[in-house]
C-alpha positions in Angstrom: 3.9 -44.6 5.6 6.4 -42.2 7.0 4.8 -39.3 5.2 1.4 -40.1 6.7 3.0 -40.4 10.2 4.8 -37.1 9.8 1.5 -35.4 8.6 -0.4 -36.7 11.6 2.3 -35.5 14.0 2.2 -32.1 12.3 -1.6 -32.0 12.7 -1.3 -32.9 16.4 1.3 -30.2 16.7 -1.1 -27.6 15.3 -3.8 -28.8 17.8 -1.4 -28.6 20.7 -0.2 -25.1 19.7 -3.9 -24.0 19.4 -4.8 -25.2 22.9 -1.5 -24.6 24.8 -1.0 -20.9 23.7 -4.1 -19.5 25.4 -3.4 -21.7 28.5 0.1 -20.4 28.8 -1.1 -16.8 28.4 -3.9 -17.1 31.0 -1.9 -15.6 33.9 -2.1 -12.3 32.2 -5.9 -11.8 32.6 -6.2 -14.0 35.7 -3.2 -12.9 37.8 -2.6 -9.3 36.7 -6.2 -8.7 35.7 -5.8 -5.1 34.4 -7.3 -4.0 31.1 -3.8 -3.6 29.7 -3.0 -7.3 30.6 -6.2 -8.5 29.2 -5.6 -6.7 25.9 -2.0 -8.1 25.9 -3.5 -11.6 26.2 -5.5 -10.9 23.0 -2.6 -9.3 21.2 -0.1 -12.2 22.0 -2.7 -14.9 21.2 -3.5 -13.4 17.8 0.2 -12.8 17.1 1.0 -16.4 17.8 -1.9 -17.7 15.7 -1.0 -15.4 12.8 2.7 -16.3 12.9 2.1 -20.0 13.0 -1.2 -20.1 11.0 -2.5 -22.9 13.2 -6.0 -21.7 12.3 -7.0 -19.7 9.2 -5.7 -16.1 9.4 -9.1 -14.6 8.7 -10.7 -16.5 11.6 -7.9 -15.4 14.0 -8.8 -11.9 13.0 -12.3 -12.5 14.4 -11.0 -13.1 18.0 -11.4 -9.4 19.1 -15.1 -9.7 18.4 -15.3 -12.4 21.0 -12.6 -11.5 23.5 -12.9 -7.8 23.8 -16.5 -7.8 24.9 -15.7 -10.8 27.2 -13.0 -8.8 29.0 -15.0 -5.6 28.9 -12.6 -3.7 26.8 -15.0 -2.8 24.0 -18.7 -3.4 23.3 -19.4 -5.9 20.6 -21.2 -3.3 18.5 -18.1 -1.1 18.7 -15.8 -3.9 17.7 -18.0 -4.7 14.7 -17.6 -1.2 13.3 -13.9 -1.8 12.9 -14.4 -4.6 10.5 -15.5 -2.5 7.6 -13.6 0.7 6.9 -12.7 3.1 4.0 -10.0 0.6 3.2 -12.5 -2.0 2.2 -14.2 0.3 -0.3 -10.9 1.1 -1.9 -10.1 -2.6 -2.1 -13.4 -3.2 -3.9 -12.8 -0.5 -6.4 -9.2 -1.6 -7.2 -10.3 -5.2 -7.5 -12.9 -4.3 -10.1 -10.2 -2.7 -12.2 -7.8 -5.7 -11.7 -10.6 -8.1 -12.6 -11.2 -6.3 -15.9 -7.5 -6.1 -16.7 -7.2 -9.9 -16.2 -10.4 -10.8 -18.0 -9.7 -8.9 -21.2 -6.0 -9.7 -21.4 -4.6 -6.1 -21.0 -1.9 -7.4 -18.7 -0.4 -9.7 -21.4 -0.2 -6.8 -23.8 1.5 -4.6 -21.3 4.0 -7.2 -20.2 4.9 -8.3 -23.7 5.3 -4.7 -24.9 7.7 -3.9 -22.1 9.7 -7.0 -22.8 10.1 -6.2 -26.5 11.4 -2.7 -25.7 14.5 -4.0 -24.0 15.9 -6.6 -26.3 16.5 -10.3 -26.1 20.0 -10.5 -24.5 19.4 -12.7 -21.4 20.2 -9.8 -19.0 18.1 -7.3 -20.8 15.3 -9.8 -21.2 15.3 -10.3 -17.5 15.0 -6.6 -16.9 12.1 -6.5 -19.3 10.2 -9.2 -17.5 11.0 -7.5 -14.1 9.7 -4.2 -15.4 6.5 -5.7 -16.7 5.8 -7.6 -13.6 6.7 -4.7 -11.3 4.3 -2.4 -13.3 1.5 -4.9 -13.1 1.9 -5.4 -9.4 1.5 -1.7 -8.8 -2.2 -2.1 -9.6 -3.0 -5.8 -9.1 -2.1 -8.3 -6.4 1.5 -9.4 -6.4 0.5 -13.1 -6.9 -1.8 -12.2 -9.8 1.1 -10.3 -11.4 3.4 -13.3 -11.1 0.7 -15.7 -12.4 0.2 -13.4 -15.5 3.9 -13.1 -16.3 5.4 -16.5 -15.5 3.7 -18.5 -18.4 5.3 -16.0 -20.8 8.7 -16.3 -19.1 8.5 -20.1 -19.1 7.7 -20.2 -22.9 10.7 -18.0 -23.7 13.0 -20.1 -21.5 11.8 -23.2 -23.1 12.5 -21.9 -26.6 16.0 -20.8 -25.4 16.7 -24.3 -24.0 15.5 -26.1 -27.1 17.6 -23.8 -29.3 20.7 -24.8 -27.4 20.0 -28.5 -27.0 18.9 -29.2 -30.6 21.3 -27.0 -32.3 18.4 -25.1 -33.9 15.7 -22.8 -32.9 13.3 -25.5 -31.7 9.7 -25.8 -32.6 7.6 -22.6 -32.8 5.4 -22.1 -29.8 3.2 -19.1 -30.4 0.5 -20.3 -28.1 2.8 -20.7 -25.2 1.9 -24.4 -24.8 4.5 -25.6 -22.4 5.6 -29.1 -21.6 3.6 -30.8 -18.9 5.2 -32.4 -15.8 2.9 -33.9 -13.3 5.5 -33.7 -10.5 5.4 -29.9 -10.7 1.6 -29.9 -10.3 1.9 -32.0 -7.2 4.6 -29.6 -5.9 2.4 -26.6 -6.5 -0.5 -28.2 -4.6 1.8 -29.1 -1.7 3.2 -25.6 -1.5 -0.3 -24.0 -1.6 -1.7 -26.3 1.0 1.3 -25.7 3.3 1.4 -21.9 3.0 -1.8 -20.0 2.5 -1.2 -16.2 2.6 -3.8 -13.5 2.8 -2.3 -11.6 -0.1 -4.6 -13.5 -2.5 -7.8 -15.5 -2.1 -8.0 -19.2 -2.4 -9.7 -19.0 -5.8 -6.5 -17.5 -7.3 -4.4 -20.4 -5.9 -6.8 -22.7 -7.8 -6.1 -20.7 -10.9 -2.4 -21.1 -10.3 -2.7 -24.9 -10.0 -4.7 -25.0 -13.3 -2.1 -22.8 -15.0 0.7 -25.1 -14.0 -1.2 -28.2 -15.0 -2.4 -26.9 -18.4 0.3 -24.7 -19.7 2.5 -25.4 -17.0 6.2 -25.9 -16.4 9.4 -26.8 -18.1 10.7 -30.3 -17.5 13.4 -30.6 -14.9 16.9 -29.7 -16.0 18.4 -32.3 -18.2 22.1 -33.2 -17.8 22.8 -32.0 -21.4 21.8 -28.4 -20.5 24.8 -26.2 -19.7 25.2 -24.6 -16.3 24.8 -21.2 -17.9 21.4 -22.2 -19.2 20.3 -23.4 -15.8 21.5 -20.2 -14.2 19.6 -18.1 -16.7 16.4 -20.0 -15.8 17.0 -19.4 -12.1 17.7 -15.7 -12.6 14.6 -15.2 -14.8 12.2 -17.0 -12.4 13.6 -15.4 -9.2 13.6 -12.0 -10.8 9.9 -12.2 -11.6 9.0 -13.2 -8.0 11.1 -10.4 -6.5 9.9 -7.7 -8.9 6.3 -8.3 -8.0 7.0 -7.4 -4.4 9.2 -4.5 -5.4 6.6 -3.0 -7.7 3.8 -3.5 -5.2 5.3 -1.0 -2.7 5.1 1.8 -5.2 1.4 2.6 -4.7 -1.0 2.5 -1.8 -3.3 -0.1 -3.4 -0.3 -2.1 -4.7 -0.1 -4.5 -1.8 -2.0 -5.2 1.4 0.5 -3.8 4.0 0.3 -0.4 2.3 -3.5 -0.3 2.5 -3.4 -1.5 6.1 -1.0 1.2 7.1 -3.1 3.9 5.4 -6.3 2.9 7.2 -4.5 2.4 10.5 -3.1 6.0 10.2 -6.6 7.3 9.5 -8.0 5.4 12.5 -5.3 6.2 15.1 -4.5 9.7 13.9 -7.7 11.0 12.4 -6.3 14.5 12.0 -3.4 13.2 9.9 -4.2 14.0 6.2 -0.6 13.9 5.0 -0.5 10.5 3.3 -2.3 10.1 0.0 -1.8 8.3 -3.3 0.3 11.1 -4.8 2.9 11.7 -2.1 3.2 7.9 -1.4 4.0 7.5 -5.1 6.6 10.3 -4.9 8.3 8.6 -2.0 8.1 5.0 -3.0 8.4 4.9 -6.8 12.1 6.0 -6.6 12.6 3.3 -3.9 11.0 0.8 -6.2 13.1 1.9 -9.2 16.4 1.8 -7.2 15.5 -1.6 -5.8 14.6 -3.0 -9.2 17.8 -1.8 -10.9 20.1 -3.0 -8.0 18.2 -6.3 -7.8 18.7 -6.8 -11.5 22.4 -6.1 -11.3 22.7 -8.4 -8.2 20.9 -11.3 -10.0 22.9 -10.8 -13.1 26.2 -11.0 -11.1 25.0 -13.9 -9.1 23.6 -16.1 -11.9 24.5 -14.9 -15.3 28.0 -13.6 -14.7 30.1 -10.7 -13.7 31.1 -9.6 -17.3 28.7 -6.6 -17.6 30.3 -5.6 -20.9 27.8 -7.9 -22.6 25.1 -5.6 -21.6 26.5 -2.9 -23.8 26.7 -5.0 -26.9 24.6 -3.4 -29.6 23.7 -4.8 -33.0 25.7 -7.6 -34.5 24.6 -11.2 -35.2 22.1 -12.6 -32.7 22.8 -15.9 -31.0 20.4 -18.8 -31.4 19.0 -18.3 -28.0 18.3 -14.6 -28.6 16.7 -15.4 -32.0 14.4 -18.0 -30.4 13.4 -15.7 -27.6 12.8 -12.8 -30.0 10.6 -15.0 -32.2 8.4 -16.4 -29.5 7.8 -12.9 -27.9 7.0 -11.3 -31.3 4.7 -14.1 -32.3 2.8 -14.0 -29.0 2.5 -10.2 -29.2 1.2 -10.5 -32.8 -1.3 -13.1 -31.8 -2.9 -10.5 -29.5 -4.0 -8.5 -32.5 -5.0 -4.9 -32.2 -6.4 -3.6 -29.0 -10.0 -4.6 -28.4 -12.6 -2.1 -27.3 -12.7 -3.8 -23.9 -9.0 -3.3 -23.5 -9.2 0.3 -24.6 -12.0 1.0 -22.1 -10.1 -0.7 -19.3 -7.0 1.2 -20.1 -9.0 4.5 -20.1 -10.5 3.8 -16.7 -7.1 2.9 -15.4 -5.6 6.1 -16.5 -8.6 8.1 -15.2 -8.3 6.4 -11.8 -4.6 7.1 -11.5 -5.1 10.7 -12.6 -7.9 11.4 -10.2 -5.9 9.9 -7.3 -2.9 12.0 -8.1 -4.8 15.3 -8.5 -7.3 14.8 -5.6 -5.1 16.5 -3.0 -1.5 16.8 -4.3 -0.4 19.0 -1.5 1.7 21.5 -3.4 -1.4 22.9 -5.0 -5.2 22.7 -4.6 -6.6 19.5 -6.0 -10.1 18.8 -7.5 -11.3 17.9 -4.0 -11.2 21.6 -3.2 -14.1 22.1 -5.6 -16.2 20.8 -2.7 -15.2 23.2 0.1 -18.2 22.5 2.3 -17.4 18.8 2.3 -13.7 18.9 3.1 -12.3 15.5 3.9 -15.4 13.7 2.7 -13.9 12.5 -0.6 -11.1 9.9 -0.4 -9.2 7.7 -2.8 -11.8 5.0 -2.0 -14.5 7.3 -3.4 -12.7 7.5 -6.8 -11.9 3.8 -6.9 -15.5 2.7 -6.1 -17.1 5.2 -8.5 -14.9 4.0 -11.5 -15.2 0.4 -10.3 -18.9 0.5 -10.6 -18.6 1.5 -14.3 -17.3 -2.0 -15.1 -20.7 -3.4 -13.9 -22.6 -0.9 -16.0 -20.8 -0.5 -19.3 -21.7 -3.2 -21.9 -18.7 -5.3 -23.1 -20.1 -5.7 -26.6 -22.3 -3.9 -29.0 -26.1 -4.2 -29.4 -25.7 -7.1 -31.9 -24.6 -9.5 -29.2 -26.1 -10.6 -26.0 -25.9 -8.0 -23.2 -22.8 -8.6 -21.0 -21.1 -6.0 -18.8 -17.4 -5.6 -18.6 -17.2 -7.8 -15.6 -19.8 -9.9 -13.8 -20.2 -10.6 -10.1 -18.8 -14.0 -10.6 -15.6 -12.5 -12.2 -15.4 -10.1 -9.3 -15.8 -12.8 -6.6 -12.9 -14.8 -8.1 -10.5 -11.8 -7.7 -11.8 -10.2 -4.5 -9.5 -11.0 -1.5 -12.2 -11.6 1.1 -9.6 -13.1 3.5 -7.6 -9.9 3.4 -10.7 -7.9 4.2 -11.4 -9.9 7.3 -7.8 -10.0 8.3 -7.5 -6.2 8.1 -10.7 -5.7 10.0 -9.3 -7.8 12.8 -6.2 -5.7 12.8 -8.2 -2.5 13.1 -10.2 -3.9 15.9 -7.0 -5.0 17.7 -5.5 -1.5 17.2 -8.6 0.2 18.6 -8.6 -2.2 21.6 -5.0 -1.3 22.4 -6.1 2.4 22.6 -9.2 1.7 24.6 -7.5 -0.5 27.2 -4.5 1.8 27.6 -2.0 -0.8 26.4 -0.6 1.5 23.7 0.2 4.1 26.4 1.8 1.4 28.6 4.0 0.3 25.7 5.0 3.9 25.0 6.2 4.4 28.5 8.1 1.1 28.4 9.9 2.1 25.2 10.9 5.5 26.4 14.6 4.6 27.0 15.0 4.1 23.2 14.8 7.9 22.9 18.5 8.0 23.9 19.4 6.2 20.6 19.8 8.0 17.3 16.4 7.9 15.5 17.9 6.4 12.4 19.4 3.6 14.5 16.0 2.9 16.1 14.3 2.8 12.7 17.0 0.5 11.3 16.5 -2.0 14.1 12.7 -1.9 13.6 13.1 -2.5 9.8 15.5 -5.4 10.4 13.1 -7.0 12.9 10.1 -6.6 10.6 12.0 -7.9 7.6 13.0 -11.0 9.6 9.5 -11.7 10.9 7.9 -11.3 7.5 10.0 -14.2 6.1 8.1 -16.7 8.3 4.7 -14.9 8.6 2.4 -13.4 6.1 3.0 -9.8 5.1 -0.5 -8.6 6.1 -0.3 -10.4 9.5 3.2 -9.0 10.2 2.2 -5.4 9.6 -1.0 -5.8 11.6 1.0 -7.1 14.6 3.6 -4.4 14.5 1.6 -1.2 13.8 0.1 -1.1 17.4 3.7 -1.5 18.8 5.6 0.8 16.5 3.2 3.8 16.8 3.6 4.0 20.6 7.3 3.7 20.1 7.4 6.8 17.9 5.3 8.7 20.4 7.6 7.5 23.2 10.7 8.9 21.6 8.8 12.0 20.4 9.5 11.3 16.7 7.1 11.8 13.8 5.2 8.4 13.7 5.5 8.4 9.9 9.3 8.2 10.3 8.9 4.8 12.0 5.7 3.4 10.4 6.4 4.0 6.7 9.8 2.3 6.5 8.6 -0.7 8.5 5.5 -1.0 6.3 7.7 -1.1 3.2 10.0 -3.7 4.8 7.0 -5.9 5.5 7.0 -6.6 1.7 10.7 -7.6 1.7 10.0 -11.4 2.1 12.5 -12.8 -0.4 14.3 -15.6 1.3 12.0 -18.7 1.2 9.5 -20.2 -1.2 6.9 -20.1 1.6 7.7 -16.4 2.5 5.0 -15.2 0.2 2.8 -16.6 -2.6 4.8 -15.2 -5.6 7.9 -17.1 -4.3 5.8 -20.3 -4.0 4.4 -19.9 -7.6 7.9 -19.4 -9.1 9.4 -22.2 -7.0 6.8 -24.7 -8.3 8.1 -24.3 -11.9 11.1 -26.4 -10.9 14.0 -24.2 -11.9 14.9 -22.8 -8.5 16.3 -24.5 -5.4 15.7 -23.2 -1.9 19.4 -22.4 -1.5 19.3 -20.2 -4.7 16.4 -18.2 -3.3 18.1 -17.8 0.1 21.3 -16.5 -1.5 19.6 -14.1 -3.8 17.1 -13.0 -1.2 19.7 -12.0 1.4 21.2 -9.5 -1.1 17.8 -8.2 -2.1 16.8 -7.8 1.6 19.9 -5.7 2.2 19.2 -3.6 -0.9 15.6 -3.0 0.1 16.3 -1.9 3.7 19.1 0.4 2.6 17.0 1.9 -0.2 14.2 2.5 2.2 16.4 4.2 4.8 18.0 6.3 2.1 14.6 7.6 1.0 13.3 8.3 4.6 16.5 10.3 5.4 16.6 12.3 2.2 13.5 13.2 0.1 11.1 11.7 2.6 12.0 14.4 5.2 10.6 17.4 3.3 7.8 15.3 1.8 6.3 14.4 5.1 7.9 16.9 7.4 9.7 14.2 9.3 12.1 16.6 11.0 9.4 17.8 13.3 6.9 16.3 15.7 3.4 16.8 14.1 0.5 18.4 15.8 -1.8 15.6 14.9 0.1 13.1 17.1 -0.3 13.1 20.9 2.4 14.6 23.1 3.3 12.4 26.0 4.7 14.6 28.8 8.0 13.7 30.4 9.3 11.6 27.5 12.6 12.2 25.8 12.5 14.5 22.8 14.6 13.5 19.8 14.5 14.7 16.2 15.7 12.9 13.1 
């Protein structure tokens, strides 16, 4: 009864927030009446709706199509153009690759292979799972990477716990059939219903619920289990969730905020051709590696213990837990058999896509795009992704002896394509264009001019901390969409290369580690029942600090020559009379 009453009050709260927010903001367009005030009304309304999610994120993104023509800021036809950009073509191509990887099981082979390379000591095993999940999240959505890896992690943990409880190795579990617990299924459904993020479409959440119900989760911790065993479970689960976000920042298509930033840069600064797949990888891969290693050490110290001499133990007799873990991993890897032709083709396309991205316009030498001198700037990373993505709809999956079936079907593609992200990003682009057309961006730039008296690194640090805080309670894509139109004028106001401000804040948008509802990977891991909210908060605070410091280190060292951050670029507008500050 109390639960129903609280739910109804929550629903009324959502309705009240939906209605009262525009009413409270009405003085902006009615009293002030300028184009800047009208655009501010749209910006604040969308920011509130995105942060609170009182209506679906993708539908909030459609507000510029209604309000900008109403206020006379932009024509409806001009707003509509912002909802489909080069970003969407890149997203389609990358999703085709991710669909094939998941359909033919290449992700399991990659994850298991990486785990077997590091050994079965609990700390090294955790590093193996983190490395596998981080690598997968560089190319597929973060939530998909966690959903792929967690069943393997749970099977290994269950074998370890059985070995310790029963005094033996426990029953073999080569098929990763895990104990079922209905309570965890209900918990997963509740989390998913309470927190829908645009990182992943609703269909994938359905797959997650099915995964939990079928293969699902280990039973709640029994009193007979030692505290060390429980801490190992916590460390393993949290590490997988965190590594998916850490790996996603390494590549432009790795996570939605990176792609949103890239397209925003092309839209607001059309003459800026300095960010591509190659130099983003050069900047962010070291950040990801540093974060991964420091996070691993932090979680080992927090959960497993501070005696790091155990990590250096080589050879000798294996404990029962290590023997059980080794057996289940090896049996699962052997059950995959040899690589199928479908896996080989998918892997070949993957390597080809990455190679073409890296060599298109590397910067330090002419890339293959220079073979088309009369069409400079026509070919982008989206062209490569879409061309190779189409191959999966053309190449037969089997030989002529079987019924014709392509590598992926449209049904497969639809199940993985994040349509919500596409709409959300389109709304962000429309909002950014509206701030330019209305003059709001120039007004914000003048308002932020006094910040030019501060050291640039201090300004960037404050921006990173603010974004990292906001992204804990709002979705990553919505957070970066809100802040980009604010931070770009800030950089222009203090006469600093916009990349010096936009890149670190974009990366910090992915540092949502504190709460189960901060992002879908956290929610998926939390539903397995090993982790408490307090565990995630304690671990997340340390990882947030690690992430911000690693990002600032990169931007102030190798990022400076990579993007010429020590000078104001000619592709950015010069606002006369503003303070001039260099990093």
